[in-house]
C-alpha positions in Angstrom: 40.1 -0.5 -19.3 43.0 1.6 -20.8 44.0 3.5 -23.9 47.5 3.4 -24.3 49.2 6.5 -25.5 51.9 5.8 -28.6 54.1 8.2 -26.4 53.0 6.2 -23.3 54.0 2.7 -24.6 57.1 2.2 -22.8 56.4 3.8 -19.7 53.3 1.7 -19.3 54.2 -2.0 -20.0 57.6 -1.4 -18.4 57.3 -1.5 -14.9 60.8 -0.5 -14.5 61.6 1.2 -17.6 64.2 3.8 -17.0 63.1 7.2 -16.1 59.9 6.0 -16.5 56.9 5.1 -13.5 58.1 6.4 -10.2 56.2 7.0 -6.9 53.1 8.7 -5.4 51.9 9.8 -2.3 50.8 7.9 1.1 50.7 9.5 3.9 51.4 6.4 6.3 54.9 5.6 7.2 53.8 1.8 7.2 56.2 0.7 10.2 57.0 -3.0 10.7 54.9 -4.7 13.0 56.6 -5.6 16.8 57.3 -9.1 17.1 54.7 -10.4 19.4 55.9 -11.5 22.8 56.6 -14.5 23.7 54.6 -17.1 26.1 55.0 -20.0 27.4 52.9 -22.4 25.9 52.3 -20.5 22.4 48.7 -21.0 20.7 48.9 -22.8 18.0 49.0 -20.6 14.8 46.0 -19.4 12.6 46.0 -20.6 8.7 46.6 -18.1 6.3 43.5 -16.5 5.6 41.9 -17.7 2.2 40.0 -16.2 -0.2 36.1 -17.2 0.2 34.1 -16.1 -2.2 31.5 -13.0 -2.7 28.6 -15.6 -1.5 30.3 -16.0 1.9 29.9 -12.3 2.1 26.4 -11.9 1.0 24.6 -13.6 3.7 25.6 -11.2 6.3 25.8 -8.4 4.3 22.8 -8.4 2.1 22.5 -4.6 1.6 26.2 -3.9 0.2 25.9 -6.8 -1.6 22.5 -5.8 -3.4 24.2 -2.0 -4.1 27.0 -4.3 -5.9 25.5 -6.3 -8.6 25.1 -4.3 -11.6 27.8 -2.0 -10.4 30.8 -1.6 -12.9 32.9 -3.5 -10.4 30.7 -7.0 -10.7 30.4 -6.1 -14.7 34.5 -5.4 -14.9 35.0 -9.0 -16.7 32.6 -11.7 -18.0 32.7 -14.7 -19.7 31.4 -13.5 -23.2 27.7 -14.7 -23.5 24.4 -13.6 -24.8 23.7 -12.2 -21.4 26.9 -10.1 -21.3 28.0 -9.2 -24.9 26.5 -6.1 -25.9 28.5 -5.5 -29.2 26.8 -6.2 -32.7 27.8 -9.9 -33.5 25.1 -10.3 -36.7 28.0 -10.2 -39.1 28.6 -6.6 -38.4 31.8 -5.3 -40.6 34.2 -2.3 -39.5 36.7 -1.1 -41.9 40.1 0.8 -41.1 43.4 1.0 -42.7 42.0 -1.5 -45.5 41.8 -4.3 -42.9 37.5 -5.2 -43.1 36.6 -6.4 -39.7 33.7 -8.9 -39.1 32.1 -9.6 -36.0 29.9 -12.8 -36.2 28.7 -15.8 -34.0 29.4 -19.5 -34.8 28.1 -22.7 -32.9 26.9 -20.0 -30.2 30.2 -18.4 -29.5 31.4 -14.8 -30.7 33.9 -14.3 -33.0 35.8 -11.8 -34.7 37.3 -12.2 -38.3 40.2 -9.4 -38.4 44.1 -8.9 -39.0 46.1 -11.0 -36.6 49.8 -11.0 -35.3 51.3 -11.9 -39.0 48.8 -9.1 -40.4 46.7 -11.7 -41.9 42.7 -12.5 -41.8 41.9 -14.9 -39.1 39.2 -15.8 -37.4 39.3 -15.5 -33.5 37.1 -16.8 -30.7 36.0 -14.1 -28.1 36.3 -15.0 -24.7 35.6 -12.5 -22.1 33.9 -9.1 -22.4 35.7 -6.5 -20.5 34.0 -3.5 -19.0 30.1 -2.2 -19.9 29.9 1.6 -20.1 30.5 3.9 -22.1 32.5 0.9 -23.6 32.9 -2.6 -24.0 36.0 -4.2 -25.0 36.7 -8.3 -26.0 39.4 -10.3 -25.1 41.2 -13.2 -27.3 43.0 -15.5 -26.5 46.5 -16.2 -28.2 48.9 -18.8 -27.9 50.8 -18.9 -24.7 47.9 -18.2 -22.2 48.2 -14.4 -23.7 45.1 -12.5 -23.9 44.7 -9.5 -25.7 42.3 -6.7 -25.8 40.7 -5.9 -29.3 41.4 -2.4 -30.4 37.8 -2.0 -31.8 35.3 -1.6 -29.3 31.7 -1.5 -29.1 30.4 1.7 -27.8 27.5 1.3 -25.3 26.3 4.6 -24.9 22.3 4.9 -26.5 22.2 5.6 -30.4 20.8 9.2 -29.7 24.3 9.5 -27.8 26.2 8.6 -30.7 26.8 4.8 -29.2 25.5 1.3 -30.6 28.1 1.2 -32.9 31.7 -0.4 -33.4 35.1 1.9 -33.6 38.8 1.7 -33.3 40.6 3.1 -30.3 42.9 4.7 -32.2 40.4 6.2 -35.1 42.8 8.8 -36.2 46.3 6.4 -36.4 47.0 3.8 -38.9 47.9 0.6 -36.7 49.4 -2.2 -39.0 50.0 -5.5 -37.4 53.4 -4.4 -36.6 52.8 -1.2 -35.1 53.3 -1.0 -31.3 49.6 -0.2 -30.5 48.2 -3.1 -32.9 46.0 -5.3 -30.6 48.2 -8.0 -30.6 51.2 -6.5 -29.4 52.6 -6.2 -25.6 50.8 -2.8 -25.2 47.1 -4.3 -25.5 48.1 -7.5 -23.0 45.1 -8.4 -20.6 47.7 -10.5 -18.2 50.3 -7.9 -17.3 47.9 -4.4 -18.4 44.9 -5.2 -17.0 44.1 -8.3 -15.6 44.9 -7.2 -11.8 42.2 -4.4 -11.4 38.9 -6.4 -13.5 39.2 -9.6 -11.1 39.8 -10.7 -7.7 42.8 -12.4 -6.1 44.5 -12.3 -10.0 47.6 -14.3 -10.4 49.5 -13.7 -13.5 51.7 -16.9 -13.1 54.1 -16.3 -16.1 56.4 -18.6 -16.9 59.8 -17.6 -18.5 60.7 -20.9 -19.7 57.9 -21.4 -21.9 57.0 -17.6 -22.2 53.5 -18.6 -21.0 50.9 -17.4 -18.8 48.7 -19.8 -16.4 46.8 -16.4 -15.1 44.3 -17.5 -12.3 41.3 -15.4 -10.2 39.1 -16.3 -7.2 36.6 -14.2 -8.9 36.2 -12.9 -12.4 35.1 -9.6 -11.2 35.8 -7.3 -8.6 34.5 -8.7 -5.6 34.3 -8.1 -2.2 37.5 -9.4 -1.3 39.0 -7.2 -3.8 39.2 -4.8 -1.6 38.4 -5.9 2.0 41.1 -8.7 1.1 40.7 -12.6 2.2 37.9 -13.2 3.8 38.2 -16.9 5.6 38.9 -15.8 9.4 36.6 -13.2 9.1 33.8 -15.0 8.3 35.4 -18.0 10.9 34.9 -14.8 13.8 31.5 -14.1 12.3 30.5 -17.7 12.6 32.3 -18.2 15.4 33.9 -21.5 14.2 36.6 -23.1 16.2 39.7 -21.3 17.1 37.7 -18.1 16.2 39.0 -16.8 19.9 42.4 -16.7 18.2 41.2 -14.1 15.5 41.8 -10.4 16.6 38.8 -8.9 17.5 39.9 -5.4 16.4 40.3 -6.2 13.1 37.5 -8.9 12.8 39.9 -11.1 10.8 39.8 -8.4 8.1 43.4 -8.0 5.8 42.0 -4.2 6.7 39.4 -2.5 8.3 37.9 0.1 6.4 36.5 2.0 9.4 37.8 5.9 8.7 34.7 7.2 8.7 33.2 5.8 11.7 31.6 8.3 14.1 33.0 11.0 11.4 31.4 14.4 11.3 31.8 17.1 9.3 30.8 20.5 10.6 30.2 23.7 8.2 32.4 26.3 9.7 30.4 29.4 9.6 33.4 31.9 8.3 34.8 30.0 5.8 31.4 28.0 4.6 33.7 25.0 4.7 33.6 21.6 6.8 35.8 20.5 9.3 36.2 17.1 10.5 35.3 16.5 14.1 38.8 14.3 14.3 42.1 14.3 12.2 41.9 11.2 10.1 44.5 8.6 11.6 45.1 6.3 8.4 45.1 6.3 4.8 43.6 2.8 4.6 40.7 3.8 2.1 42.6 5.9 -0.3 45.3 3.4 -0.7 43.0 0.4 -1.2 41.1 2.1 -4.2 44.6 3.2 -5.2 46.0 0.1 -6.0 43.7 0.4 -9.3 42.6 4.1 -9.4 45.8 5.0 -10.2 48.7 4.9 -12.8 51.1 2.4 -11.6 53.4 -0.4 -11.4 53.0 -3.7 -9.8 56.3 -4.9 -8.4 55.2 -7.7 -5.7 52.6 -10.2 -6.1 51.9 -10.3 -2.6 49.8 -7.0 -2.0 49.1 -5.6 1.2 45.8 -4.6 2.0 45.7 -0.7 2.6 49.7 -0.6 2.0 50.2 0.2 -1.4 53.5 1.4 -2.2 54.7 -1.8 -0.4 53.5 -3.8 -3.4 53.0 -0.8 -6.2 55.0 2.2 -7.6 52.4 4.9 -8.8 53.5 7.0 -11.1 54.8 11.1 -10.6 53.1 14.3 -12.3 55.6 12.9 -15.5 55.3 14.9 -18.4 53.0 13.1 -20.9 50.7 12.1 -17.8 49.9 15.6 -16.6 50.4 19.0 -17.3 52.7 21.0 -15.9 50.4 22.3 -13.2 49.3 18.6 -12.3 46.0 18.7 -14.5 45.5 15.5 -16.0 46.5 14.6 -19.6 47.5 10.7 -20.0 45.3 8.1 -18.6 46.2 8.5 -15.3 43.1 7.7 -13.1 42.2 9.5 -9.8 44.6 8.9 -7.1 47.6 11.0 -8.6 45.3 14.0 -8.8 43.3 13.6 -5.7 47.1 13.8 -3.5 47.4 17.2 -5.5 44.3 18.2 -3.9 43.3 19.9 -0.4 40.7 17.9 0.4 43.4 14.8 0.8 45.4 16.5 3.7 42.5 17.4 5.7 40.9 13.8 5.7 38.5 13.4 2.6 38.2 9.9 2.0 36.7 8.4 -1.6 33.7 6.7 0.3 32.7 10.4 1.5 31.9 11.3 -2.2 31.0 7.7 -3.3 28.8 4.5 -2.1 31.9 2.1 -2.5 29.5 -0.6 -3.4 27.8 0.9 -5.9 30.0 3.4 -6.9 27.6 6.2 -7.2 27.6 9.8 -5.7 26.0 9.7 -2.7 24.4 13.0 -3.6 23.2 14.3 -6.8 24.9 17.0 -9.2 25.9 20.0 -6.4 24.8 18.5 -3.7 27.6 16.0 -3.4 29.7 19.0 -3.1 27.7 21.1 -0.6 27.8 18.3 1.9 30.9 20.1 2.9 31.1 23.5 1.0 28.2 25.8 2.5 25.3 26.1 -0.7 24.3 29.4 0.3 27.9 31.0 0.0 29.3 28.5 -3.2 25.9 26.8 -5.1 25.3 30.8 -6.1 25.6 32.7 -9.1 27.4 35.3 -6.5 30.1 32.3 -6.7 30.3 31.0 -10.0 28.8 34.0 -12.1 26.8 31.8 -14.1 23.2 31.1 -14.7 21.5 28.6 -12.2 21.3 25.3 -14.1 23.4 26.3 -16.8 26.9 24.9 -18.4 29.3 26.5 -15.5 27.1 26.6 -12.5 27.9 23.1 -11.3 30.7 22.6 -9.2 32.4 20.1 -11.4 32.8 22.4 -14.5 35.1 24.6 -13.1 36.9 22.6 -10.4 36.6 19.1 -11.9 37.4 19.7 -15.7 36.6 16.7 -17.9 39.1 14.6 -20.6 37.7 12.2 -22.4 39.9 8.8 -23.2 39.2 5.9 -25.1 37.3 8.2 -27.8 34.1 7.9 -25.7 35.1 7.6 -21.8 34.5 11.2 -19.9 36.6 11.6 -17.0 36.9 14.2 -14.4 40.3 15.5 -12.7 40.0 14.9 -9.0 42.7 17.5 -7.8 39.5 19.7 -6.9 41.9 23.2 -8.5 40.6 26.7 -9.0 40.9 27.7 -12.5 43.6 29.6 -13.2 43.8 31.1 -16.7 46.3 33.2 -15.3 48.6 30.3 -15.5 47.8 29.4 -19.1 49.2 32.9 -20.0 52.2 32.5 -18.6 53.0 28.5 -18.9 50.4 27.3 -21.6 48.2 24.8 -19.0 44.7 24.5 -19.8 41.9 26.1 -17.6 38.2 25.4 -17.0 37.2 28.4 -18.7 38.5 28.3 -22.2 37.7 24.5 -21.7 34.2 25.3 -22.1 34.7 28.8 -24.2 36.9 27.5 -26.6 36.3 30.4 -29.3 38.1 32.4 -26.2 41.8 32.9 -25.3 43.8 32.6 -21.6 43.8 36.4 -21.6 40.3 37.1 -22.0 39.6 34.3 -19.4 42.0 35.8 -16.6 40.4 39.2 -17.5 37.0 37.7 -16.5 38.0 36.4 -13.7 40.0 39.5 -12.2 36.7 41.3 -12.8 34.8 39.0 -10.4 37.0 38.3 -7.6 39.1 41.5 -7.6 42.6 39.2 -8.3 44.2 36.4 -10.0 42.6 33.2 -7.9 46.2 31.2 -6.4 44.6 28.3 -5.2 46.3 25.7 -2.9 48.2 23.9 -5.3 51.5 26.0 -6.2 53.8 24.7 -8.2 53.2 24.8 -11.7 55.9 27.6 -12.6 58.7 25.5 -10.6 58.1 22.3 -12.7 57.5 24.3 -16.0 61.0 26.4 -15.3 62.7 22.6 -15.2 61.0 21.5 -17.9 61.7 24.5 -20.0 65.3 24.6 -19.2 64.9 28.3 -17.3 67.6 30.2 -16.3 66.1 30.0 -12.6 65.2 26.7 -12.9 67.3 25.4 -10.1 66.3 28.1 -7.6 62.7 27.6 -8.2 62.8 23.4 -7.6 64.9 24.1 -4.6 62.0 26.7 -3.1 59.2 24.0 -4.3 61.6 21.3 -2.1 61.4 23.4 1.0 57.8 24.3 0.9 56.3 21.4 2.8 52.5 22.6 2.4 52.6 21.9 -1.1 51.6 18.0 -2.3 54.3 15.6 -1.6 53.4 14.4 -5.0 54.7 17.7 -6.8 57.6 18.0 -4.4 58.9 14.3 -5.6 58.2 15.3 -8.9 60.7 17.9 -8.1 63.1 15.6 -6.6 62.8 13.1 -9.6 63.4 16.1 -12.5 66.4 17.3 -10.4 68.6 15.1 -13.0 70.2 17.5 -14.9 70.5 20.2 -12.3 72.0 18.2 -9.8 75.0 20.0 -8.4 77.1 20.0 -5.4 75.1 22.8 -4.0 71.7 20.9 -4.5 73.8 17.4 -3.5 72.7 18.1 0.7 69.1 18.9 -0.3 68.8 15.7 -2.3 70.1 13.8 0.8 67.6 15.5 3.0 64.6 14.6 0.2 65.9 10.7 0.8 65.0 10.8 4.6 61.8 12.8 4.0 58.7 11.5 6.0 56.7 11.0 2.9 57.6 7.3 1.2 56.7 9.0 -2.3 59.6 11.5 -1.8 62.2 9.4 -0.6 61.3 7.4 -3.3 62.0 10.2 -6.0 65.3 10.7 -4.1 66.3 7.6 -5.1 65.5 8.1 -9.1 67.7 11.4 -8.6 70.4 9.0 -7.8 71.1 8.0 -11.6 72.9 10.9 -12.4 75.4 10.6 -9.5 78.3 8.2 -10.0 78.3 5.2 -8.0 80.7 6.1 -5.7 79.0 8.9 -4.3 75.6 7.0 -3.9 76.2 4.9 -1.1 77.0 7.7 1.9 73.5 9.6 1.0 70.9 6.3 0.4 72.0 3.6 2.2 69.5 4.1 5.2 67.1 3.6 2.2 67.9 -0.4 2.5 66.5 -0.3 6.1 63.1 1.7 5.0 59.7 0.7 6.1 58.3 0.4 2.5 59.5 -2.7 0.6 59.4 -1.1 -2.6 61.8 1.7 -1.7 64.3 -1.2 -0.2 64.2 -2.7 -3.3 65.0 0.7 -5.3 67.1 1.6 -3.2 68.8 -2.1 -3.9 69.3 -1.3 -7.4 70.2 2.0 -7.1 73.4 1.1 -4.7 73.9 -2.5 -7.0 77.2 -1.0 -8.4 78.9 -0.5 -5.0 81.5 -3.0 -4.5 80.5 -5.6 -1.9 83.9 -4.9 -0.2 83.2 -1.0 0.2 79.8 -1.9 2.0 80.4 -2.1 6.0 80.0 -5.7 6.8 76.7 -4.5 9.1 75.3 -3.8 6.1 75.7 -6.6 3.7 73.0 -8.3 4.7 70.5 -5.3 4.4 71.6 -5.2 1.2 71.5 -8.6 0.1 67.6 -8.7 1.5 66.7 -5.6 -0.5 68.8 -6.6 -3.3 66.6 -10.2 -3.0 63.5 -8.0 -3.0 64.3 -6.2 -6.3 65.2 -9.3 -8.0 62.1 -11.0 -6.9 60.0 -7.7 -8.3 61.7 -8.3 -11.8 61.0 -12.0 -11.7 57.1 -11.1 -11.1 57.3 -9.0 -14.3 59.3 -11.4 -16.5 56.9 -10.9 -19.2 57.9 -7.0 -19.4 60.7 -6.5 -21.7 61.3 -3.2 -19.4 62.1 -5.5 -16.1 64.3 -7.7 -18.0 66.6 -4.4 -19.6 67.1 -3.4 -15.8 67.6 -6.9 -14.9 70.6 -6.8 -17.6 71.4 -3.6 -15.6 71.2 -5.0 -12.4 73.9 -7.8 -13.6 75.7 -5.5 -15.4 76.9 -2.9 -12.8 77.8 -6.3 -10.5 79.9 -7.6 -13.1 77.7 -10.7 -13.9 78.1 -10.5 -17.7 76.6 -13.8 -18.7 73.2 -12.7 -17.0 73.3 -9.3 -18.0 73.2 -10.1 -21.7 70.9 -13.0 -20.9 68.4 -10.8 -19.8 68.8 -7.8 -22.2 68.4 -10.5 -25.4 65.4 -11.5 -23.2 64.3 -8.3 -23.5 64.4 -8.3 -27.4 62.9 -11.6 -27.7 59.5 -10.5 -25.6 60.0 -6.9 -28.1 62.4 -6.9 -31.0 61.2 -3.4 -31.1 62.0 -2.3 -27.5 64.4 0.6 -28.0 65.8 0.5 -24.4 66.9 -2.9 -24.9 68.9 -1.8 -28.3 70.6 0.8 -26.2 71.2 -0.7 -22.9 72.8 -4.0 -24.3 75.0 -1.8 -26.9 76.3 0.0 -24.2 76.8 -3.1 -22.2 78.9 -4.2 -25.4 80.9 -0.9 -25.4 82.0 -1.7 -21.5 83.4 -5.1 -22.2 85.1 -3.8 -25.5 82.7 -5.8 -28.2 82.0 -2.4 -30.1 81.7 -4.9 -33.5 78.7 -6.5 -31.7 77.2 -3.3 -30.4 77.2 -1.5 -34.1 75.3 -4.6 -35.5 72.9 -4.9 -32.9 72.3 -0.6 -33.2 71.4 -1.3 -36.8 69.1 -3.9 -36.2 67.6 -1.6 -34.1 67.4 0.9 -36.5 65.8 -1.3 -39.2 63.1 -2.0 -37.0 62.7 1.7 -35.7 64.4 4.2 -37.9 63.0 7.2 -36.3 64.4 6.2 -32.7 66.4 9.4 -32.2 68.5 7.8 -29.3 69.3 5.1 -31.5 71.1 7.2 -34.1 72.5 9.2 -31.1 74.0 5.3 -29.9 75.5 4.9 -33.4 77.0 8.3 -33.6 78.9 7.6 -30.4 80.2 4.4 -31.3 81.4 6.1 -34.6 83.4 8.3 -32.9 85.1 5.8 -30.7 85.3 4.1 -34.3 87.2 7.5 -35.2 84.7 7.7 -38.5 83.9 11.2 -37.8 82.0 11.6 -40.9 79.5 8.9 -40.4 79.3 10.1 -36.6 78.3 13.7 -37.7 75.6 12.2 -39.7 73.7 9.8 -37.1 74.3 12.6 -34.6 72.4 15.5 -36.5 70.1 13.0 -37.6 69.5 12.5 -33.8 69.3 16.0 -33.1 66.9 16.3 -36.5 64.5 13.7 -34.5 64.4 15.0 -31.0 65.5 18.5 -31.0 64.6 19.1 -27.5 66.7 16.4 -26.1 69.9 18.9 -24.7 72.5 15.8 -24.5 71.8 14.9 -28.3 72.6 18.8 -29.2 75.4 18.8 -26.7 77.1 15.9 -28.0 76.3 16.6 -31.8 77.6 20.4 -31.1 81.0 19.0 -29.5 81.7 16.6 -32.6 81.1 19.7 -34.6 83.8 21.7 -32.8 86.4 18.8 -32.8 86.4 18.7 -36.6 86.7 22.5 -36.3 83.1 23.3 -37.5 82.7 26.2 -34.8 80.0 28.6 -36.3 77.7 25.0 -37.0 78.5 23.9 -33.5 77.4 27.6 -32.1 74.3 27.4 -34.1 73.1 23.9 -32.4 73.8 25.0 -29.4 71.7 28.3 -29.8 69.1 26.6 -31.5 69.1 24.1 -27.7 69.2 27.0 -25.8 66.1 28.4 -27.6 64.4 25.9 -26.3 66.2 24.9 -22.6 67.9 28.4 -21.6 69.1 27.5 -18.5 70.6 23.8 -19.5 74.2 23.6 -17.7 76.1 21.7 -20.0 74.5 24.1 -23.0 75.4 27.2 -21.3 79.1 26.0 -20.2 79.6 24.6 -24.1 78.5 28.1 -25.6 80.8 30.0 -23.2 83.8 27.6 -24.6 82.4 27.9 -28.1 82.4 32.2 -27.4 86.4 32.1 -27.2 87.0 29.9 -30.3 87.7 31.5 -33.8 
């Protein structure tokens, strides 16, 4: 289940939206398999593995099946009936924004009367329940095989905890039928947004010609093969069926063998009172399998390769609105991005060290799950946590895994296992566990308390917050701080990757060698972030530092490299590398076809064709994006810029005003109109549009810069200085604004 925040809609529903979803860490190098040696008589190849269903597993794995039954995986999605629906459908009413929704039953089926796509009340059948605790959502089928998640959900908690009621996921916002968060909009679409992680072997099967879905699954819930992969060969091996001898006995016919904990012991080392693993973790398979659904990520390819997440998916980095500057969870990001930041990840801890993987329950209750590896004598004592035993604050998770509530009632814990840093809160405004509980106290109070207890400010493992804060606040030392973070290989790869991705405006000749280095980092998430940073480079400079990524062992990176290098004229690509580019480009286009129902993917398809001079294909893709989502700002901007490049400014002007009619508060649309008016030499109108963009998004340095230049060009020097000074207060280190400020200082 997922709650889409308004600011995140554009990034979350666009698998490739510009500047949106980028990559998270993966320890494995994902090397290409060596070809098998030829033999005189080749044995007949095995049939491709197939999904056989949970029943085929339960016979031999009865205990695991028992633990799974009734788990959140088992109940992830169910057909709506008396055994599965928890909500009150006895003519219960829910009122919000002037709409009275009624939940009722008719002829044995569950129904809701609520506002539909046109804003009018209509009856809709509930086809499926979605999730179970602490809330349950309901899916409604709309034309074209689209299933939409109602924004009115059932609070499954006991009544004494405030549950057993209907509530709205966006209770504090007015959500009309035209709003991007309305239950009928793309942001609430099950097929694209949710389905892959609530069923087994989910195939979306979107048909762009008819704009319809024929989504299928092998099992409606998250069953055995969702994690272990198609099991037909494993069953054949286990049952010694004919031909089983040809199945690799090491893998037992499984797509991925989740054996990283086998034979592993953790022994508490006396000096540190922390446990050491008896052998290094040799792979990252288990974390990668869990991360497929326990991460904020985009799906690029439909043929998921078990245990190799980034071959088919792109997890998010520590982006603003998703994470706080120090990496603590903010938006709905699940566990993977947090866990990659933790000290536990590089020392070999896996998900199932703490969680029983079939029931999903903790292996031990309370602090005991932590004292498996951290000596209770040192850590589960008031001499460590300075709280009375059994009180709030004495549990390990209270300080080291602070919780945040999503979807109104769903409390989830941060998995970065960090030491509370109220001193950081004082300096850069990040949250901390201390004032999270003591909400009536200031960060200064908490920082002083911690110093009294321990005699110093704790530092912890994560040491990247101030570098990212410098970049995002436009500090004058941002460039130096980012460079230092990139050179510190002891910091989490996801933090270094985030710094690479945010080089952007700071990219300068002295930082270019550093970017080239990061494009060859051993960690694929850092390499992928380097590909993102290429956006700020001219096309002709990209090939020299990024063409090796066309041969990257990770498929998604090869695809992204093709997108970044698409503007390179084919005649400038060495003949020996042209086939590599074509293969990578084919992968990129295949990923866009998989996501053809996503407006963001269509925008990127348009961008790909545009830089390659394929004009008809580019315009068709941009138009398709607007057909899928007439409110998609990036589609208006990119299509208008495409029109500019082919001397169709009149069409661009019409288009941008169509966009503003739908999105009057979209700063980037006002900015684009202003630029167009400058080109048409209508400077008076341009100043109005550019000013509006700055008023709507004063934090955008580029908007401030362009507006100030326009003011300067018409002789309004003092006003221009005022705009630049206001921008520098927000972004004191921005290179463009600082350069303009120096230029304006010499003018009268």
